[in-house]
Structure formats: structure tokens, C-alpha cells
C-alpha positions as CSV (number, residue, x, y, z in Angstrom):
1,M,-3.6,-47.6,36.1
2,E,-1.4,-47.8,39.3
3,N,0.4,-44.5,38.8
4,Q,-2.7,-42.9,37.5
5,D,-4.8,-44.0,40.5
6,A,-2.3,-42.1,42.7
7,Q,-3.4,-38.9,41.0
8,L,-7.1,-39.3,41.1
9,G,-7.9,-38.2,44.6
10,G,-7.1,-34.6,44.3
11,R,-8.9,-34.3,41.0
12,I,-12.1,-35.9,42.3
13,R,-12.0,-33.7,45.4
14,R,-11.7,-30.5,43.3
15,L,-14.6,-31.6,41.0
16,R,-16.8,-32.3,44.1
17,R,-16.0,-28.9,45.7
18,S,-16.6,-27.1,42.4
19,R,-20.2,-28.4,42.5
20,N,-20.6,-27.6,46.2
21,L,-21.1,-31.2,47.1
22,S,-20.4,-32.9,50.4
23,Q,-18.6,-36.2,50.5
24,A,-21.8,-37.8,51.6
25,D,-23.8,-36.4,48.7
26,L,-21.3,-37.6,46.1
27,A,-20.9,-41.0,47.7
28,A,-24.7,-41.5,47.7
29,A,-24.9,-40.6,44.0
30,L,-22.1,-43.0,43.2
31,G,-23.4,-45.8,45.4
32,I,-20.4,-46.0,47.7
33,S,-19.9,-45.1,51.3
34,A,-18.7,-41.6,52.3
35,S,-15.8,-43.2,54.2
36,Y,-14.7,-45.0,51.0
37,L,-14.9,-41.8,49.0
38,N,-12.8,-40.1,51.7
39,L,-10.1,-42.7,51.3
40,I,-10.2,-42.3,47.5
41,E,-9.8,-38.5,47.8
42,H,-6.8,-39.0,50.0
43,N,-5.3,-41.5,47.6
44,R,-5.6,-44.4,50.0
45,R,-7.9,-46.6,47.9
46,K,-7.6,-47.5,44.2
47,V,-10.4,-46.5,41.8
48,T,-11.9,-49.4,39.8
49,V,-12.6,-48.8,36.1
50,P,-16.4,-49.0,36.6
51,L,-16.2,-46.5,39.4
52,L,-13.9,-44.3,37.3
53,F,-16.5,-44.2,34.5
54,S,-19.3,-43.5,37.1
55,I,-17.4,-40.5,38.5
56,A,-16.6,-39.2,35.0
57,G,-20.2,-39.6,33.9
58,Y,-21.5,-37.9,37.0
59,F,-19.4,-34.8,36.5
60,G,-19.7,-34.8,32.7
61,V,-16.0,-35.2,31.9
62,E,-14.1,-37.7,29.9
63,P,-12.5,-40.5,32.0
64,G,-9.1,-39.5,30.4
65,E,-9.4,-36.1,32.0
66,L,-9.5,-37.6,35.4
67,V,-6.4,-39.8,34.9
68,E,-4.1,-37.2,33.3
69,S,-0.9,-36.9,35.3
70,D,-1.0,-34.2,38.0
71,E,2.4,-34.7,39.5
72,G,4.2,-31.9,37.7
73,R,4.2,-29.4,40.5
74,L,4.7,-32.0,43.1
75,L,7.7,-33.3,41.2
76,G,9.2,-29.8,40.9
77,D,8.8,-29.2,44.6
78,L,10.5,-32.5,45.4
79,M,13.4,-31.8,43.0
80,E,13.9,-28.5,44.7
81,A,13.9,-30.1,48.2
82,F,16.2,-33.0,47.2
83,G,18.6,-30.4,45.7
84,D,19.5,-29.3,49.2
85,D,23.0,-30.1,50.4
86,I,21.7,-32.4,53.1
87,F,20.9,-34.9,50.4
88,A,24.2,-34.6,48.6
89,D,25.4,-38.0,49.6
90,S,22.1,-39.8,49.1
91,D,22.8,-40.8,45.5
92,L,19.2,-40.0,44.5
93,T,18.5,-39.7,40.8
94,N,15.7,-37.7,39.1
95,F,14.1,-41.1,38.3
96,D,14.0,-42.0,42.0
97,I,12.3,-38.6,42.8
98,R,9.9,-39.0,39.9
99,D,8.9,-42.5,41.0
100,L,8.1,-41.1,44.5
101,A,5.9,-38.4,43.1
102,Q,4.1,-40.8,40.8
103,S,3.7,-43.9,42.9
104,N,3.1,-42.4,46.4
105,P,2.1,-38.7,46.2
106,A,0.8,-38.8,49.8
107,A,4.3,-39.8,51.1
108,A,5.8,-37.2,48.8
109,R,3.7,-34.4,50.2
110,A,4.5,-35.6,53.7
111,M,8.2,-35.4,52.9
112,L,7.7,-31.8,51.6
113,R,5.9,-30.9,54.9
114,L,8.8,-32.3,56.8
115,Y,11.3,-30.4,54.7
116,D,9.3,-27.2,55.1
117,R,9.6,-27.6,58.9
118,Y,13.3,-28.3,58.6
119,R,13.9,-25.2,56.5
120,G,12.0,-23.1,59.0
121,L,14.0,-24.4,61.9
122,V,17.5,-23.9,60.3
123,S,16.9,-20.7,58.4
124,G,16.5,-18.5,61.4
125,S,13.9,-16.5,59.6
126,A,10.8,-18.3,60.7
127,A,9.1,-16.8,63.7
128,P,7.3,-19.0,66.2
129,S,3.6,-19.3,65.7
130,P,1.4,-17.7,68.4
131,A,-0.9,-20.6,68.2
132,R,1.6,-23.4,68.5
133,S,4.9,-22.5,70.1
134,G,7.9,-23.6,68.0
135,E,6.0,-24.0,64.7
136,P,7.6,-21.9,61.9
137,F,5.2,-19.3,60.6
138,H,6.0,-19.9,57.0
139,L,4.6,-23.5,57.2
140,A,1.2,-21.8,57.2
141,T,1.9,-19.7,54.1
142,D,3.2,-22.8,52.3
143,A,0.1,-24.7,53.3
144,I,-2.1,-21.9,52.0
145,S,-0.3,-21.9,48.7
146,D,-0.8,-25.7,48.4
147,F,-4.4,-25.3,49.4
148,L,-5.1,-22.7,46.7
149,Q,-3.3,-24.9,44.1
150,A,-5.3,-28.0,45.1
151,S,-8.5,-25.9,44.7
152,A,-7.4,-24.5,41.3
153,N,-7.9,-21.1,43.1
154,H,-11.6,-21.3,42.4
155,F,-14.3,-21.4,45.1
156,P,-17.9,-21.6,43.6
157,S,-19.7,-21.0,46.9
158,L,-17.9,-17.7,47.3
159,E,-18.6,-16.7,43.7
160,D,-22.3,-17.4,44.4
161,S,-22.3,-15.3,47.6
162,A,-20.5,-12.5,45.9
163,E,-23.0,-12.4,43.0
164,R,-25.9,-12.2,45.5
165,V,-24.4,-9.3,47.3
166,R,-23.4,-7.6,44.1
167,G,-27.0,-7.8,42.9
168,D,-28.2,-6.0,46.0
169,I,-25.5,-3.3,45.6
170,D,-26.3,-2.8,41.9
171,N,-30.0,-2.5,42.6
172,S,-29.4,0.3,45.1
173,G,-29.1,2.8,42.3
174,D,-25.7,4.1,43.5
175,N,-22.3,3.6,41.9
176,F,-20.4,0.6,43.3
177,E,-18.4,2.5,45.9
178,A,-21.4,4.3,47.3
179,G,-23.5,1.2,47.0
180,L,-20.9,-0.8,49.0
181,R,-21.0,1.7,51.9
182,T,-24.8,1.8,51.7
183,Y,-24.9,-2.0,51.9
184,L,-22.7,-2.1,55.0
185,F,-24.9,0.4,56.7
186,N,-28.3,-1.0,55.7
187,V,-27.5,-4.7,56.2
188,F,-25.0,-4.6,59.1
189,G,-25.5,-1.1,60.6
190,L,-21.9,-0.2,59.9
191,E,-20.8,3.3,59.1
192,V,-17.7,3.8,57.0
193,R,-15.4,6.7,57.8
194,L,-12.0,7.9,56.6
195,A,-9.6,8.4,59.5
196,S,-5.9,9.0,60.3
197,L,-5.0,5.5,61.5
198,P,-1.7,4.4,63.0
199,Q,1.1,3.7,60.6
200,A,0.8,0.5,58.6
201,I,-2.9,0.1,59.7
202,A,-5.2,0.2,56.6
203,R,-8.6,-0.7,58.1
204,Q,-9.9,-0.8,61.6
205,F,-13.3,-2.3,62.8
206,D,-14.8,-0.6,65.8
207,P,-17.7,-2.9,66.8
208,S,-18.7,-0.7,69.8
209,R,-19.3,2.3,67.6
210,R,-20.4,0.2,64.7
211,Q,-17.8,1.9,62.5
212,I,-15.3,0.8,59.9
213,L,-12.4,3.1,59.8
214,L,-10.3,3.3,56.6
215,S,-6.9,5.0,56.4
216,D,-7.2,8.3,54.6
217,L,-3.9,7.5,52.9
218,L,-5.2,4.5,50.9
219,P,-5.8,4.7,47.1
220,A,-9.5,4.3,46.2
221,E,-9.1,0.8,44.8
222,S,-7.4,-0.4,48.0
223,G,-10.1,1.2,50.2
224,N,-12.9,-0.4,48.2
225,F,-11.2,-3.8,48.3
226,L,-10.9,-3.6,52.1
227,L,-14.5,-2.7,52.4
228,A,-15.5,-5.6,50.1
229,Q,-13.3,-7.9,52.2
230,Q,-15.2,-6.8,55.3
231,V,-18.5,-7.6,53.6
232,G,-17.1,-11.1,52.8
233,L,-16.2,-11.7,56.4
234,L,-19.8,-10.7,57.5
235,S,-21.9,-12.1,54.7
236,A,-20.0,-15.1,53.6
237,G,-18.4,-16.2,56.9
238,S,-20.2,-19.5,57.0
239,D,-19.1,-20.3,53.4
240,I,-15.5,-19.5,54.3
241,D,-15.7,-21.6,57.5
242,A,-17.1,-24.5,55.5
243,I,-14.3,-24.4,52.9
244,I,-11.7,-24.3,55.7
245,A,-13.4,-27.2,57.5
246,E,-13.2,-29.4,54.4
247,S,-9.5,-28.5,53.8
248,E,-6.5,-30.3,55.0
249,L,-4.8,-27.2,56.4
250,P,-2.7,-27.8,59.5
251,E,-3.6,-26.4,62.9
252,G,-2.0,-23.1,64.1
253,D,-1.9,-20.1,61.9
254,A,-3.1,-21.7,58.7
255,P,-6.9,-21.5,59.3
256,A,-6.7,-17.8,60.3
257,L,-4.6,-17.0,57.3
258,A,-7.0,-19.0,55.0
259,R,-9.9,-16.9,56.4
260,N,-8.1,-13.7,55.3
261,V,-7.2,-15.2,51.9
262,L,-10.8,-16.4,51.2
263,S,-12.4,-13.1,52.3
264,A,-10.0,-11.4,49.9
265,Y,-11.2,-13.9,47.2
266,F,-14.8,-12.8,48.0
267,A,-13.8,-9.2,47.7
268,A,-12.3,-9.7,44.2
269,A,-15.4,-11.6,43.1
270,L,-17.6,-8.8,44.4
271,I,-15.7,-6.0,42.7
272,M,-15.1,-8.0,39.5
273,P,-18.2,-10.3,39.0
274,Y,-17.4,-13.5,37.2
275,G,-19.5,-13.1,34.1
276,P,-18.7,-9.5,33.2
277,F,-15.1,-9.9,34.2
278,L,-14.6,-13.0,32.0
279,K,-16.3,-11.2,29.1
280,A,-13.9,-8.2,29.6
281,C,-10.9,-10.5,29.6
282,K,-12.0,-12.1,26.3
283,D,-13.1,-8.8,24.7
284,F,-10.0,-6.9,25.7
285,R,-7.6,-10.0,25.4
286,Y,-6.4,-9.8,29.0
287,D,-5.4,-6.2,28.7
288,I,-4.8,-5.7,32.4
289,D,-4.7,-1.9,32.5
290,R,-7.9,-1.6,30.5
291,I,-9.7,-4.1,32.7
292,S,-8.4,-2.3,35.7
293,R,-10.1,0.9,34.5
294,R,-13.4,-1.0,33.7
295,F,-13.7,-2.4,37.3
296,G,-11.9,0.3,39.3
297,A,-9.4,-2.3,40.5
298,S,-5.6,-2.2,40.8
299,F,-3.1,-4.0,38.5
300,E,-2.4,-6.7,41.1
301,Q,-6.1,-7.2,41.9
302,V,-6.9,-7.8,38.3
303,C,-4.0,-10.2,37.8
304,H,-5.2,-12.2,40.9
305,R,-8.8,-12.3,39.6
306,M,-7.7,-13.6,36.2
307,T,-6.2,-16.7,37.9
308,T,-9.6,-17.6,39.5
309,L,-11.6,-18.0,36.3
310,Q,-12.1,-21.8,36.4
311,R,-15.9,-22.1,36.3
312,K,-16.9,-25.3,34.4
313,G,-18.1,-24.3,30.9
314,A,-17.0,-20.7,31.4
315,A,-13.3,-20.8,32.1
316,G,-10.6,-18.3,31.4
317,L,-7.0,-19.0,30.4
318,P,-5.0,-21.3,32.7
319,L,-2.5,-18.8,34.1
320,H,0.3,-18.7,36.5
321,L,1.0,-15.8,38.9
322,V,4.0,-14.9,41.0
323,R,4.9,-11.9,43.1
324,T,8.4,-11.1,44.3
325,D,10.0,-8.2,46.0
326,I,13.2,-6.5,44.8
327,A,15.3,-8.8,47.0
328,G,13.9,-11.9,45.2
329,N,11.6,-13.1,47.9
330,I,8.6,-14.8,46.4
331,S,5.5,-14.0,48.4
332,K,2.8,-15.3,46.1
333,R,2.8,-18.2,43.7
334,F,0.1,-20.1,41.8
335,S,0.3,-22.1,38.6
336,L,-2.3,-23.5,36.3
337,S,-0.1,-22.9,33.2
338,G,2.2,-25.8,34.1
339,I,5.2,-23.6,34.9
340,H,7.0,-24.5,38.1
341,I,7.5,-21.7,40.6
342,P,10.1,-22.3,43.3
343,R,8.8,-23.3,46.7
344,H,11.7,-22.1,48.9
345,S,14.3,-20.3,46.8
346,G,14.3,-17.3,44.5
347,A,13.4,-17.8,40.9
348,C,15.8,-17.8,38.0
349,P,17.4,-14.3,37.5
350,R,16.7,-14.7,33.7
351,W,12.9,-14.6,34.4
352,N,11.3,-11.3,33.4
353,I,9.8,-10.7,36.9
354,Y,13.3,-9.5,37.9
355,A,14.0,-7.6,34.6
356,A,10.8,-5.7,35.2
357,F,12.5,-3.8,38.1
358,L,14.7,-2.1,35.4
359,A,11.7,-0.5,33.7
360,P,9.3,0.4,36.6
361,E,5.6,0.2,35.8
362,R,6.1,-0.9,32.2
363,I,5.0,-4.3,30.9
364,N,7.9,-6.6,30.3
365,V,7.2,-9.5,27.9
366,Q,9.1,-12.8,27.6
367,I,8.9,-16.2,26.0
368,S,10.4,-18.4,28.7
369,Q,11.7,-21.9,28.0
370,M,12.1,-24.2,30.9
371,P,14.8,-27.0,31.0
372,D,12.2,-29.6,30.0
373,G,11.6,-27.7,26.7
374,Q,8.2,-26.3,27.6
375,R,7.6,-22.7,26.6
376,Y,5.5,-20.1,28.4
377,F,4.4,-16.6,27.5
378,C,5.1,-14.3,30.5
379,V,4.4,-10.7,31.3
380,A,5.6,-8.8,34.3
381,R,5.3,-5.3,35.7
382,T,6.4,-3.7,38.9
383,I,4.0,-2.0,41.3
384,T,4.7,0.3,44.2
385,K,2.9,0.2,47.5
386,G,3.0,2.8,50.3
387,D,1.3,5.7,51.9
388,Y,0.1,8.7,50.0
389,R,2.2,11.2,52.0
390,Y,5.5,12.9,51.7
391,N,8.6,10.8,52.4
392,A,6.5,7.7,53.1
393,P,8.4,4.4,52.8
394,R,7.6,2.5,49.6
395,R,7.5,-1.2,48.8
396,Y,8.6,-2.3,45.3
397,L,7.1,-5.5,44.0
398,S,7.0,-7.3,40.6
399,I,3.9,-9.2,39.4
400,G,4.4,-11.9,36.9
401,L,1.5,-13.4,34.9
402,G,1.6,-16.0,32.1
403,C,0.3,-18.9,30.2
404,A,1.5,-21.8,28.1
405,I,2.8,-20.6,24.7
406,H,-0.1,-22.0,22.8
407,H,-2.4,-19.6,24.6
408,A,-0.2,-16.6,24.0
409,R,-2.3,-15.1,21.1
410,D,-5.2,-14.8,23.5
411,M,-3.3,-12.1,25.3
412,I,-2.9,-8.6,23.8
413,Y,0.7,-8.5,24.9
414,S,1.7,-11.0,22.2
415,D,0.8,-8.6,19.4
416,G,3.9,-7.9,17.2
417,I,5.9,-10.7,18.7
418,D,7.1,-13.6,16.5
419,L,6.2,-16.5,18.9
420,G,7.9,-19.0,16.7
421,S,11.3,-17.2,16.6
422,E,14.0,-19.0,18.4
423,Q,15.7,-15.6,19.0
424,Q,12.8,-14.5,21.1
425,V,13.2,-17.4,23.5
426,V,14.9,-16.9,26.9
427,P,16.2,-20.1,28.6
428,V,14.9,-20.0,32.2
429,G,15.4,-22.4,35.1
430,V,13.5,-23.0,38.3
431,G,16.4,-22.4,40.6
432,C,20.2,-22.8,40.4
433,R,20.2,-25.9,42.6
434,I,18.1,-28.0,40.3
435,C,18.7,-26.3,37.0
436,P,20.6,-28.6,34.5
437,R,22.0,-25.7,32.4
438,L,25.7,-26.0,33.2
439,E,26.7,-23.3,30.8
440,C,24.7,-20.5,32.4
441,A,26.8,-17.5,33.2
442,Q,24.3,-16.3,35.8
443,R,24.6,-19.2,38.1
444,A,24.7,-18.3,41.8
445,H,25.0,-22.0,43.0
446,P,26.2,-25.2,41.5
447,P,23.6,-27.8,40.7
448,A,23.0,-30.3,43.4
449,D,24.1,-33.3,41.4
450,H,27.3,-32.0,40.0
451,R,30.7,-31.1,41.4
452,F,32.7,-28.1,40.2
453,R,36.4,-27.6,39.8
454,I,38.4,-24.4,39.6
455,D,40.6,-24.1,36.5
456,E,43.2,-21.4,37.4
457,T,44.1,-21.0,33.7
458,S,40.5,-20.2,32.6
459,R,38.0,-18.1,34.5
460,P,34.3,-18.4,33.4
461,E,31.8,-15.6,33.9
462,S,30.3,-17.6,36.8
463,L,32.5,-19.8,38.9
464,Y,29.9,-22.5,38.7
465,A,29.4,-22.4,34.9
466,R,31.9,-25.1,34.3
467,M,31.1,-28.4,36.1
468,T,32.4,-31.9,36.1
């Protein structure tokens, strides 16, 4: 049980939050002190077998579900970090790193936070935080990514708040867009107006005039989403603050960024209500474009919403999502499928999120096999963002969505594909620095634990494809 105990804290915390329980409430139900439960949730106290069965019984899950290993993503992040050249002479093996992830996940996560800070300080790309001078800004974005992962990207209290507001809007008799504007006016006294806003400004709140100004260059689904997000800030602000207060987010920019992320979560839940949206996903087999039409949402909004369907007894597919720009910068990452998405570096160039740029706005399908042998069914498509005006600058992004291969038939994109064919499989890595595939002709860097030599009589496609 020793290694398993180290994984329990995060699982217990997620279960408690999914039921909107405070630590005091759960501790009272289990007959232990709130301080003891707090230590358990932070992996600082072991869980006895009787207590394990009490927790499992309280939440209605099997004890085995609680003790399943949860170190996969942590291990992948550690492997990526220890692949840095600064550890080249440390003689660490993958067994050493795995032992750290399993036996002391708290220390492992602390090491990752330290490495995050190091990366920000030496990269030259991290801007100082306004709130804390000298703190790299990307630390907040990494912290938010970890926060969403730890919460399985599902927040029941926001789902409940969004459902209450949606009921009021639907009962108004108007269509959703008109009902949203009516709700803002009737409940908060706010008038919504289209306006010519400064470049790069999409929404502006003018409290003195009680107006919300939307850029007249926005597509309809973006405008609705911004209005729904404003509703979230106004009507679910206390729920958002409570979630942030219970989190382990660092000080500085992270809480403000979390507030924006959680209000966006509310907006998605308001536009795409949980029950109807889950039904549409199952009825249409995760056909993103068809579901987009049903709810008046964008391709990216639907993909994001699909990753949040983790309600107990009414869950959707466990999906992963990644967003990258054309230069390979990953700006969003979340994984319930089990696939590892790089924390700091770009993803493998063999992954279809990059091939999607070659066929803009078309679905690119791939069966991806990771170095550990696990296979995933992945779809990717590019999206374009920018103003609706002549000669406006455009942003080109690729959205990747996928699941473990055994869920592939639940997605319409698997139709006509032989999922068992070896010829359909594309070997994919996490990143060159930690990928063990020495024969790959697309290597940009040598793996961290190998040396390379140059044979002047034979030139491989990639200089790093032949290692010693």
C-alpha cells in the first residue's frame, strides 16, 4: 500500500469537490478531524485500510478505484524535466525518476515547480509578474494547467449555477442570444451594445453607464460566449472564489487567471448545458461540427466542453485536448485519456496536430502509438482567429482531441478506419529529449540519455537518428 497511499490524496480531494463538500463536512462523515483529512489530501498521512473502505463506501466507489496509480502524467512531466541538459551528468535512470513519482509525489511536484521557475528565468521569454516582481508569468499558466488536471476539468458548483441561469433564460421565451441579453438587463441592469472597440479588445464593461460593449467584429458564437462569461462573473462569482480558495494555486497571477478560466467554464456550461450536451455527444457520436450547429458554439468551444463531461453516473468519454500554434507553441493541454502532453517543449512533429496545418479546417485522423505501446485515437483540425475586416491579422491554431484506442468507435471519425491495422498506426513520442526511438528521421534533438557520433561515411536523414 505504500506507493498506492502516495496517490490517494488527489483522488480523495477530487471526489470531495465533485460533491461540493468541505473538508470539515467529509471529515465529520468519516469520523476523523478536518486537519487529519487535510494532511491525507496533501499526501502527508497514510490511509489505513478501514479508512480506505470508509471513504470508498461514502462516495459509492470500489476501494480499488481509489488506489489505482495516478502518477502517469507526473512521471511524464518529470521525465521531460530530467531530460534537460543540466541533468546530463546526474546519472539518473528512468527507474530513479519513476521511484520519485511513486514514492513521494509531493516532492516530485515541488521539483517540477522549481524547474518551471528555472525555465522561466533562463528562457528569456517569461515576463515579470505585475503582482510579484521577478516571478515568471508562465508559472501561473502551468499552475492553472495542473489545477484543471487535478480537478479533472469538472466543477459541479459551476454546472449547477449555469443550469439555474439557463433555466431562467429558457423560460423568458426568447431564443438563447436574445434571452442572454434580456437576462443581463433584467437581473443586473446591463445593456449590451455592439461597438467599434480598440484593436484586440473584444469586450468592455462600462459600469458607470451600465453597459457591456462587444466588438462589432466578433463572430456570433464568440460574442455570445463573452456575454455568458460576463454572466458567470456576476452570478457565479462566489462559487468561483470558493473554488480558487480551496485550490493550491500560487500567489501572483494564478488566482486572476483562474478566475478567467472558471468564468469561461461557466460560459461553456451555460451555452452547452450538461444533460443536453452529453446526449448530443452520444447521439451524434462526438461529431464536433454537428454539435457546434446544435448549440451555436465554435469548434474550439465544443472541444473544450467535451473534456468537462465528468459528472458521476453521467460521464462522457475521457478525452485529451491540446492547442498549438503554427510555430509549435502549446497553449492549452489537458489529458484524461492517458496520453502525455509536453509541459515545456513542443510535441512530436509526427502528431496530427501539426499535420492538420497542411489541410486547413479539415479533420485529420490518426492512430497514435506512444513509446510505451499505448495507442490513442486522435483528431485534429486547424482554426483561424482574427477580426472580420479586410486585411486583418489572423491567428492560425490547431486543436487536437482524442481518446484511448478502445473508445475510438464511440467517435464518428473512426468510421471506415481499420483500428486494428498496424499500417494505420503512427509512432509518436512526447518530445525528442525523452523519446527512446533512436531511428526516427524527424529528430530535432538527441535523447537526453544517449550520446551521438558523426559517421562521415554515412549521413542519416537526421543527424541524431544514429546514437551510441
